[in-house]
C-alpha positions in Angstrom: -48.3 171.4 -19.6 -45.4 169.9 -21.7 -43.6 173.3 -21.8 -44.1 173.7 -18.0 -42.7 170.0 -17.5 -39.6 170.8 -19.8 -39.1 174.3 -17.8 -39.0 172.4 -14.6 -36.4 169.8 -15.8 -34.3 172.7 -17.1 -34.4 174.4 -13.6 -33.6 171.0 -12.1 -36.9 171.0 -10.3 -38.6 167.7 -9.4 -42.5 167.5 -8.4 -43.3 164.5 -6.2 -46.3 162.6 -7.6 -46.5 164.7 -10.7 -48.8 162.3 -12.6 -51.3 162.0 -9.8 -51.3 165.7 -9.3 -52.4 166.3 -12.8 -55.0 163.5 -12.7 -56.6 165.3 -9.6 -56.8 168.7 -11.4 -58.4 166.7 -14.3 -60.9 164.9 -12.2 -61.6 168.0 -10.0 -62.8 169.8 -13.0 -64.8 166.9 -14.2 -66.3 166.4 -10.6 -67.6 170.2 -10.8 -68.8 169.9 -14.6 -70.6 166.9 -13.7 -72.4 168.4 -10.8 -71.1 166.0 -8.2 -70.0 169.0 -6.0 -70.6 172.7 -6.1 -68.2 175.6 -5.1 -65.1 174.1 -3.4 -66.8 171.1 -1.7 -65.8 167.6 -2.0 -62.2 166.2 -2.5 -60.2 163.5 -4.5 -57.1 161.6 -3.3 -54.7 159.1 -5.0 -52.6 156.6 -3.0 -49.4 155.5 -4.5 -48.7 152.3 -2.6 -45.1 152.0 -4.0 -44.0 155.3 -2.8 -46.3 155.1 0.3 -47.6 158.6 -0.3 -51.1 160.0 -0.7 -52.1 163.0 -3.0 -55.1 165.0 -2.0 -57.0 167.9 -3.9 -56.5 170.6 -4.8 -53.2 170.2 -6.8 -50.1 171.4 -4.8 -52.1 171.6 -1.4 -49.9 169.0 0.3 -48.8 165.3 -0.1 -48.7 162.9 2.6 -47.9 159.4 3.9 -50.8 157.5 5.6 -49.7 159.1 9.0 -50.4 162.4 7.7 -46.8 163.6 7.5 -46.6 166.2 4.8 -43.9 165.4 2.4 -44.4 167.8 -0.4 -46.6 171.1 -0.5 -46.6 174.1 1.6 -50.4 174.9 1.9 -53.0 173.5 4.5 -54.3 170.3 3.3 -57.9 169.3 2.8 -59.7 169.0 6.0 -60.7 165.5 5.1 -57.5 164.1 4.8 -58.3 161.7 7.8 -61.3 160.5 5.9 -59.3 159.5 2.9 -56.4 157.8 4.8 -58.9 155.8 6.7 -60.0 154.3 3.5 -56.6 153.2 2.3 -55.9 151.6 5.6 -59.4 149.9 5.6 -59.2 148.8 2.1 -55.6 147.8 1.1 -56.7 147.4 -2.6 -57.9 151.0 -2.7 -55.7 153.4 -4.8 -58.2 156.5 -5.1 -61.1 158.1 -3.3 -63.6 160.5 -4.6 -65.7 162.4 -2.0 -68.7 164.2 -3.2 -71.7 166.2 -2.0 -73.7 165.2 -5.1 -77.5 166.2 -4.6 -79.2 162.9 -4.7 -76.7 161.0 -2.5 -76.7 163.8 0.0 -80.5 163.5 -0.1 -80.3 160.1 1.2 -77.6 160.8 3.5 -79.6 163.5 5.1 -82.3 161.1 5.6 -79.7 158.5 6.9 -81.0 156.0 4.7 -78.9 153.7 2.6 -79.1 153.2 -1.2 -81.0 150.1 -1.9 -81.2 148.2 -5.2 -83.7 150.1 -7.3 -81.3 149.6 -10.4 -78.7 146.7 -10.8 -76.0 149.4 -11.2 -75.6 149.5 -7.5 -73.6 146.4 -7.8 -70.8 148.6 -9.0 -70.2 149.3 -5.3 -69.7 145.6 -4.6 -72.9 145.1 -2.7 -76.6 145.3 -3.0 -77.0 148.0 -0.5 -74.7 151.1 0.1 -74.6 151.8 3.8 -75.0 155.1 5.6 -72.4 156.1 8.4 -73.6 157.7 11.4 -73.1 161.6 11.6 -70.0 163.1 12.8 -68.5 166.5 12.3 -66.7 167.0 9.0 -62.9 167.0 9.0 -62.8 164.8 12.3 -61.2 161.7 13.3 -64.6 160.7 14.4 -66.1 160.8 10.9 -63.0 159.1 9.5 -63.6 156.2 12.0 -67.3 156.1 11.4 -66.9 155.8 7.7 -64.3 153.0 7.7 -66.5 151.1 10.2 -69.6 151.3 8.3 -68.3 150.9 4.5 -67.9 147.1 5.0 -67.8 145.2 1.8 -69.0 147.9 -0.1 -66.7 150.5 -2.3 -69.0 153.3 -1.4 -70.6 154.8 1.7 -72.9 157.7 2.5 -71.9 160.1 5.2 -75.1 161.0 7.3 -76.0 164.8 6.6 -72.9 165.3 4.5 -72.2 163.4 1.3 -70.9 160.4 -0.4 -67.6 158.6 -0.6 -66.3 156.1 -3.3 -63.2 154.0 -3.3 -61.6 152.5 -6.4 -58.4 150.6 -7.8 -57.9 153.8 -9.8 -59.1 157.4 -9.9 -61.0 156.5 -12.9 -62.8 153.6 -11.3 -63.5 155.7 -8.1 -64.9 158.6 -10.1 -67.1 156.2 -12.2 -68.5 154.7 -9.1 -69.2 158.0 -7.6 -71.3 158.8 -10.9 -73.1 155.6 -10.7 -74.1 156.0 -7.1 -75.6 159.2 -7.9 -77.5 157.9 -10.8 -78.8 155.2 -8.2 -79.8 157.8 -5.6 -81.5 160.2 -8.1 -83.5 157.1 -9.7 -84.6 156.0 -6.2 -85.5 159.3 -5.1 -87.6 160.1 -8.3 -89.4 156.7 -8.1 -90.2 157.4 -4.5 -91.9 160.6 -5.5 -94.4 158.6 -7.8 -95.3 155.6 -5.7 -92.0 154.1 -4.8 -89.5 151.6 -6.5 -89.8 147.9 -6.8 -86.5 146.9 -5.3 -84.4 143.9 -6.7 -84.4 140.9 -4.4 -81.3 139.5 -2.7 -81.4 136.6 -5.1 -81.5 138.9 -8.3 -78.7 141.1 -7.1 -76.7 138.0 -6.3 -76.9 137.2 -10.0 -75.9 140.6 -11.0 -72.8 140.7 -8.5 -71.6 137.4 -9.8 -72.1 138.6 -13.4 -70.3 142.0 -12.6 -67.0 139.9 -11.7 -66.4 139.1 -15.4 -68.1 142.1 -16.9 -66.4 144.0 -19.5 -63.6 143.1 -22.1 -61.5 139.9 -21.7 -57.9 140.7 -20.8 -55.5 139.9 -23.6 -53.0 137.1 -23.3 -49.5 137.9 -23.6 
């Protein structure tokens, strides 16, 4: 990669959102390896608020502002670009979106059921229940609208008969959330096969959600 970057500099070429492109390639490979998607399904995007541009997978397929004007790239963009831009407009703090067709989240999406608090990790989404948006054809403005209207305070949303979408302040956090929601979905599915889970109560989840606000290592003081 370093040789390629040096060559590009020598040739006087510049690539818009180079760092974001590289991250999308890296996490696209992870998404496949972690079985969050199969084949070419699913997609990833990163929004650079400073530049006002969004990069969407796969690498080099096209880079947009949030009005879908292609500013770099000469190939057809992901059919789900509207779904991604809708999230950035709905959630101003969002900087990355991961859309998967992971098995267990898609099972619940096909049942058109939300993910409930069978495990406290669901609090990673910022809520005690991850909602399911109504069915709309993939790649349509209607799907983007349905997802943005359904997601609410959650940072994840199921898409009926389709898959799951996770938002984050970085690609790392959005991807981690996608993995966490798949864990929750698999756990809920498996417990349903042997009698059904005992869901955490609203009060129990309120405690977890409050705790998660200060979870992790404290920030270092300058």
